[in-house]
C-alpha positions in Angstrom: 122.1 70.3 -15.9 119.6 71.1 -18.6 120.6 68.4 -21.0 122.2 70.6 -23.7 125.4 72.4 -24.4 126.1 75.9 -22.9 126.6 77.2 -26.4 122.8 76.8 -26.9 122.2 79.7 -24.6 124.7 82.2 -26.1 121.8 83.7 -28.0 118.9 85.8 -26.8 117.6 85.2 -23.3 114.3 84.1 -24.8 116.0 81.0 -26.3 117.0 80.0 -22.8 113.6 80.6 -21.3 111.9 78.8 -24.2 114.1 75.8 -23.8 113.5 75.7 -20.0 109.8 75.9 -20.5 110.0 73.0 -22.9 111.8 70.7 -20.5 109.9 71.9 -17.3 107.9 68.9 -16.2 104.2 69.3 -17.1 103.0 68.4 -13.5 105.2 71.1 -12.1 104.8 73.9 -14.7 101.7 75.7 -13.4 103.1 75.7 -9.8 106.6 76.9 -10.7 105.4 79.6 -13.1 102.8 80.7 -10.6 105.4 81.0 -7.9 107.7 83.0 -10.2 104.9 85.3 -11.2 103.9 85.9 -7.6 107.6 86.5 -6.7 108.1 89.1 -9.5 104.8 90.8 -8.5 105.8 90.9 -4.8 109.5 91.7 -5.5 109.2 94.9 -3.5 108.4 92.8 -0.4 110.0 89.4 -1.1 113.6 89.3 -2.4 114.3 85.5 -2.5 112.5 82.5 -3.9 113.5 78.8 -3.5 111.8 76.2 -5.7 112.1 72.5 -6.4 110.8 71.0 -9.7 111.5 68.4 -12.3 112.9 68.7 -15.8 112.2 66.1 -18.5 115.2 66.1 -20.8 115.3 65.2 -24.5 116.5 61.7 -23.8 113.5 61.1 -21.4 115.6 61.4 -18.3 113.9 63.2 -15.4 116.0 65.5 -13.2 115.1 67.2 -9.9 116.3 70.9 -9.7 116.5 73.2 -6.8 116.4 76.8 -7.9 117.2 79.9 -5.7 116.2 83.2 -7.2 117.0 86.7 -5.9 115.7 90.0 -7.2 117.0 93.6 -6.8 114.6 96.5 -6.6 115.3 100.2 -6.4 114.1 102.5 -3.6 110.8 103.0 -5.4 110.2 99.2 -5.5 110.9 98.9 -9.2 112.4 95.6 -10.2 115.9 96.1 -11.5 117.2 92.5 -12.0 116.6 88.9 -11.2 119.4 86.4 -10.8 119.5 82.8 -9.6 121.3 79.5 -9.2 120.0 76.1 -10.0 121.5 72.8 -8.9 120.7 69.2 -9.6 119.1 67.5 -6.5 118.1 64.2 -8.3 120.3 62.0 -6.0 119.0 63.8 -2.9 115.4 63.1 -4.0 116.3 59.4 -4.6 117.9 59.2 -1.1 114.7 60.8 0.4 112.6 58.2 -1.3 114.8 55.4 0.1 114.3 56.8 3.6 110.6 56.9 3.1 110.5 53.3 2.1 112.5 52.1 5.1 110.4 49.6 7.1 112.4 49.1 10.3 114.6 51.3 12.4 117.6 49.0 11.7 117.0 49.3 7.9 116.7 53.1 8.2 119.9 53.3 10.2 121.7 51.1 7.6 120.5 53.3 4.7 121.5 56.5 6.5 125.0 55.1 7.2 125.3 53.9 3.6 124.3 57.3 2.3 126.6 58.9 4.8 129.5 56.9 3.5 129.0 58.7 0.1 129.6 62.0 1.8 126.1 63.0 2.9 125.4 63.9 6.5 121.8 62.8 7.1 119.2 63.4 9.8 115.8 61.8 9.5 112.8 62.5 11.7 109.3 61.1 11.5 106.5 62.7 13.5 103.0 61.5 14.1 100.5 62.2 16.9 101.7 59.2 18.7 105.4 59.1 18.2 108.5 61.1 17.3 111.3 59.0 15.8 114.7 60.4 14.9 117.5 58.6 13.2 120.9 60.1 12.5 123.7 58.8 10.3 127.1 58.5 11.9 128.5 61.0 9.3 125.9 63.6 10.3 126.7 63.1 14.0 130.4 63.5 13.3 129.8 66.7 11.2 127.8 68.1 14.1 130.7 67.3 16.5 129.2 64.3 18.3 130.8 61.0 18.9 127.8 58.9 18.1 124.2 59.1 16.7 122.5 58.7 20.1 124.3 61.6 21.7 123.3 63.9 18.8 119.7 62.8 19.0 119.6 63.6 22.7 121.0 67.0 21.9 118.5 67.6 19.1 115.6 66.6 21.4 116.8 68.9 24.3 115.9 72.5 24.4 119.6 73.4 24.8 120.2 72.7 21.1 117.6 75.1 19.8 118.6 78.7 19.0 116.9 81.1 21.5 115.0 82.8 18.7 113.4 79.5 17.7 112.7 78.2 21.2 109.0 79.2 21.2 108.3 77.8 17.8 110.0 74.5 18.7 108.1 74.3 22.0 104.8 74.8 20.1 105.7 72.2 17.6 106.6 69.7 20.4 103.2 70.3 22.1 101.5 69.4 18.8 103.2 66.1 18.5 
């Protein structure tokens, strides 16, 4: 994930942090470090942080990472520990870029189905003041328990598919589009 061997981190925690700071993409560094700093400062109120950022590895390869961090505080609000999980989302970012570059609905549907054949279940929506366009891969429809993409899109658009706690937010969103 970080472009080095796990043994490189069997030393002091500072070695890991320094390596990570060295490969953190310069365009993402200020944002990521600012979010972490704010998260640690507000750990008595916020217990989870999710981030996406790029790493530039020693061989020049750029990788997208999704990081989920959790903190533990005591009853007085004192930070006790921070733990997290990071995963490589480079392929997902590449797939998103392919979707953004689709020009026609037929091209978009073909790309969704191609990506779905690699094990991904995909749903893509584009909203603008004039239109709402949703496209669903056959794999995503099947994972959601529908026979075809059109049936799932109808369910997604209907209010019946929305969790009752989210109904008001969804209704407000639909009025905006």
